[in-house]
C-alpha positions as CSV (number, residue, x, y, z in Angstrom):
1,X,18.5,31.4,-56.3
2,X,15.8,28.8,-55.5
3,X,15.8,27.4,-51.5
4,X,14.6,23.5,-51.5
5,X,13.3,21.8,-49.0
6,X,15.5,19.1,-47.0
7,X,17.5,16.5,-48.9
8,X,16.8,13.1,-47.6
9,X,14.9,12.1,-44.6
10,X,17.3,12.7,-42.1
11,X,17.0,12.1,-38.3
12,X,13.9,11.0,-37.2
13,X,12.8,12.6,-33.8
14,X,11.3,10.0,-31.2
15,X,7.8,10.3,-30.7
16,X,6.0,10.3,-27.4
17,X,3.3,7.9,-26.6
18,X,-0.4,9.0,-26.9
19,X,-2.1,9.9,-23.4
20,X,-5.0,7.6,-22.9
21,X,-7.6,7.4,-20.5
22,X,-6.6,5.5,-17.6
23,X,-7.4,2.0,-17.7
24,X,-8.8,-0.3,-15.3
25,X,-5.9,-3.1,-13.9
26,X,-7.3,-6.2,-12.8
27,X,-6.1,-7.0,-9.5
28,X,-7.4,-7.4,-5.9
29,X,-10.2,-4.8,-4.9
30,X,-9.4,-2.2,-2.5
31,X,-10.9,-3.7,0.5
32,X,-9.2,-7.0,-0.3
33,X,-5.7,-4.8,-0.2
34,X,-6.9,-3.1,3.2
35,X,-8.2,-6.9,4.2
36,X,-4.5,-7.9,3.5
37,X,-3.2,-5.2,5.3
38,X,-2.1,-2.4,2.7
39,X,1.6,-2.0,3.8
40,X,4.4,-3.9,1.9
41,X,6.2,-4.1,5.0
42,X,4.4,-6.3,7.3
43,X,4.1,-5.2,10.6
44,X,3.1,-6.9,13.7
45,X,-1.0,-7.3,13.4
46,X,-2.9,-4.5,15.2
47,X,0.6,-1.9,15.2
48,X,0.1,0.2,12.1
49,X,-2.4,2.5,11.9
50,X,-3.5,0.8,8.4
51,X,-4.1,-2.5,10.4
52,X,-5.8,-0.7,13.0
53,X,-8.5,0.9,10.4
54,X,-8.7,-2.3,8.4
55,X,-9.4,-4.1,11.7
56,X,-12.4,-1.6,12.8
57,X,-13.5,-1.9,9.0
58,X,-14.0,-5.2,9.3
59,X,-15.8,-5.3,12.5
60,X,-18.0,-3.2,11.6
61,X,-17.1,-0.4,13.7
62,X,-16.8,2.0,11.0
63,X,-18.3,2.4,7.3
64,X,-16.1,2.9,4.3
65,X,-16.7,6.5,4.4
66,X,-15.6,6.9,8.0
67,X,-12.4,4.3,7.4
68,X,-11.3,6.7,4.4
69,X,-11.2,9.6,7.0
70,X,-9.5,8.0,9.9
71,X,-6.8,6.9,6.8
72,X,-6.8,10.4,5.5
73,X,-5.8,11.4,9.4
74,X,-3.4,9.3,9.3
75,X,-1.6,10.2,6.4
76,X,-2.0,14.2,7.7
77,X,-0.1,12.8,11.3
78,X,2.4,11.1,9.4
79,X,3.5,13.7,6.9
80,X,2.6,16.6,8.6
81,X,1.9,16.0,12.1
82,X,3.7,19.0,13.7
83,X,2.8,21.7,11.0
84,X,-0.1,24.5,11.3
85,X,-3.4,24.0,11.3
86,X,-3.6,25.7,7.5
87,X,-0.9,23.7,6.2
88,X,-2.9,20.3,7.7
89,X,-6.0,21.0,6.5
90,X,-4.6,22.0,2.9
91,X,-3.1,18.2,3.1
92,X,-6.4,17.0,3.7
93,X,-8.3,19.1,1.2
94,X,-5.9,17.6,-1.2
95,X,-5.9,13.9,-0.1
96,X,-10.4,14.1,-0.5
97,X,-9.9,15.8,-4.0
98,X,-7.4,13.3,-5.4
99,X,-10.0,10.8,-4.0
100,X,-13.1,12.6,-5.5
101,X,-11.0,13.2,-8.7
102,X,-8.7,10.1,-9.7
103,X,-11.2,7.6,-11.5
104,X,-9.2,4.7,-10.3
105,X,-9.3,6.1,-6.5
106,X,-12.5,7.1,-6.5
107,X,-13.9,3.5,-7.9
108,X,-11.4,1.8,-5.1
109,X,-13.3,4.1,-2.5
110,X,-16.6,3.1,-3.9
111,X,-15.9,-0.5,-3.8
112,X,-14.9,0.2,-0.3
113,X,-18.2,1.4,0.8
114,X,-17.3,5.3,0.9
115,X,-19.4,7.9,-0.9
116,X,-16.2,9.3,-2.5
117,X,-17.5,12.9,-2.1
118,X,-15.2,13.7,0.9
119,X,-16.0,17.3,1.1
């Protein structure tokens, strides 16, 4: 007895789209977003930590790299404020790694005036 292949086309499985390199999307620069206040929910001026960092950056009190560090500390305080120092440091390290390794975020940090190498 001879075994033959499939009879007819049958159901075609869906194909996954091929992964591509991230492309730079047109839009405002990271600095422009900070200048407008990056929070989608508008808070009164000066009340959000992001607005405070933005004001200090605009006033020239901090550099882009210092602003990035201040924002990292804000995230750490908001997300794991009561955690152990080890957990806080792990979150800081993860955020710095993301800023350095993600090409889109690294470009945003570069536009802001940070060095992108936050180690």
